[in-house]
C-alpha positions as CSV (number, residue, x, y, z in Angstrom):
1,M,209.5,146.1,198.4
2,N,212.2,144.9,195.8
3,T,213.1,147.6,193.4
4,D,214.4,145.5,190.6
5,D,211.0,144.1,189.9
6,E,209.6,147.9,189.3
7,Y,210.2,149.8,186.0
8,I,212.2,153.0,186.8
9,P,212.1,155.1,183.7
10,P,215.6,156.6,182.7
11,T,216.5,160.2,183.8
12,A,218.9,162.7,182.8
13,N,221.7,160.8,185.0
14,Q,220.7,157.7,183.8
15,P,221.4,156.5,180.3
16,E,218.5,154.5,178.7
17,Q,219.0,151.1,178.2
18,P,219.8,149.7,174.8
19,L,216.5,147.6,173.2
20,P,217.0,144.0,173.4
21,I,217.2,142.2,170.3
22,I,214.1,140.4,169.2
23,K,214.4,138.1,166.4
24,T,211.3,138.0,163.9
25,R,211.0,136.7,160.5
26,F,209.5,139.5,158.8
27,P,212.0,142.4,157.6
28,V,212.0,145.2,160.2
29,A,213.5,147.5,157.5
30,R,210.5,146.9,154.9
31,I,207.9,147.4,157.6
32,K,209.3,150.7,158.8
33,K,209.8,151.9,155.1
34,I,205.9,150.7,154.5
35,M,204.9,153.0,157.8
36,Q,206.8,156.0,156.5
37,A,205.6,155.7,153.2
38,D,202.2,157.2,154.7
39,D,202.4,161.0,155.0
40,D,200.5,161.2,157.9
41,I,203.1,159.3,160.0
42,G,206.3,161.2,160.6
43,K,209.1,159.8,162.6
44,V,208.7,156.2,163.7
45,A,210.4,155.1,166.9
46,Q,213.0,152.3,166.8
47,A,211.1,149.7,168.7
48,T,207.5,150.2,166.7
49,P,208.5,148.3,163.5
50,L,209.9,145.5,165.5
51,V,206.6,145.4,167.3
52,V,204.8,145.4,164.5
53,A,206.9,142.6,163.0
54,K,206.1,140.5,165.9
55,A,202.6,141.0,165.8
56,L,202.5,140.1,162.4
57,E,204.4,136.7,163.2
58,L,201.9,136.1,165.8
59,F,199.2,136.7,163.4
60,M,200.2,134.7,160.5
61,I,200.8,131.7,163.3
62,S,197.0,131.6,164.6
63,L,195.7,131.9,161.0
64,V,198.0,129.2,159.6
65,Q,197.0,127.1,162.5
66,E,193.4,127.5,162.2
67,S,193.8,126.7,158.6
68,C,195.5,123.6,159.6
69,N,192.7,122.6,161.7
70,Q,190.1,123.2,159.1
71,A,192.2,121.0,156.6
72,R,192.3,118.2,159.3
73,M,188.8,118.5,159.7
74,R,188.3,117.6,156.0
75,N,191.0,114.9,156.1
76,A,192.8,116.8,153.7
77,K,196.6,116.2,152.9
78,R,197.0,119.8,152.0
79,V,196.1,123.2,153.3
80,S,194.0,124.7,150.2
81,P,192.5,128.3,149.7
82,A,189.2,127.0,150.6
83,H,190.9,126.0,154.1
84,L,191.8,129.5,154.7
85,K,188.7,130.7,153.7
86,Q,186.8,128.4,156.1
87,A,189.3,129.7,159.1
88,V,188.5,133.4,158.3
89,L,184.6,132.8,158.1
90,G,184.4,130.2,161.2
91,T,186.7,132.4,163.7
92,E,185.7,135.6,165.1
93,Q,189.3,136.6,165.5
94,F,189.7,137.0,161.9
95,D,186.1,138.9,161.1
96,F,187.8,141.8,159.3
97,L,189.0,139.6,156.8
98,A,185.6,138.3,155.9
99,E,185.0,140.9,153.3
100,T,188.3,140.2,151.5
101,V,188.0,136.0,151.3
102,G,184.3,136.8,150.4
103,K,185.4,138.1,146.8
104,Y,187.1,134.6,146.1
105,P,184.6,131.8,145.2
106,D,184.7,128.7,147.5
107,P,186.4,125.8,145.7
108,I,184.3,123.1,147.2
109,A,181.0,124.6,146.4
110,L,181.8,124.8,142.9
111,S,182.9,121.3,142.7
112,G,179.8,119.6,143.5
113,D,179.7,116.5,145.6
114,K,183.5,116.2,146.1
115,A,184.9,116.4,149.4
116,E,188.1,117.9,148.5
117,P,189.0,119.9,145.5
118,G,192.5,118.2,144.1
119,T,192.0,114.7,145.8
120,G,190.6,111.6,144.5
121,P,191.2,109.5,141.5
122,G,193.1,111.1,138.5
123,R,195.4,113.5,140.7
124,G,199.2,112.6,140.6
125,R,201.0,111.3,137.6
126,R,199.5,110.5,134.7
127,R,200.2,107.0,133.4
128,K,201.6,105.9,130.4
129,V,198.7,104.4,127.9
130,V,200.0,101.9,125.6
131,E,198.1,101.4,122.4
């Protein structure tokens, strides 16, 4: 059996290996500060904010991708809040956000029979009217 593939916890004789550098797009120091703002949370391990930042990044990627899929299904050029709401309501993974997005009106339902809010004639630059 190859011992290189196994995880061996450090002992008193062996110093602990430094954590690998994980690049995230969310500020780890701010996440740690938010976590420590809660009175129930004491000290936070060094790796904890890194893991939370990476999890947040992966969550945002999946939410944005699903919103983009909703926009593509409706032949929209831009992702709107309505697409985000439909992504949350249509995906079981985002069920915990259903109550949050339920507070906001659906722009598609309010616009009547328009297929996409903000599209169609009358959008873009206004033409100068010559009298």
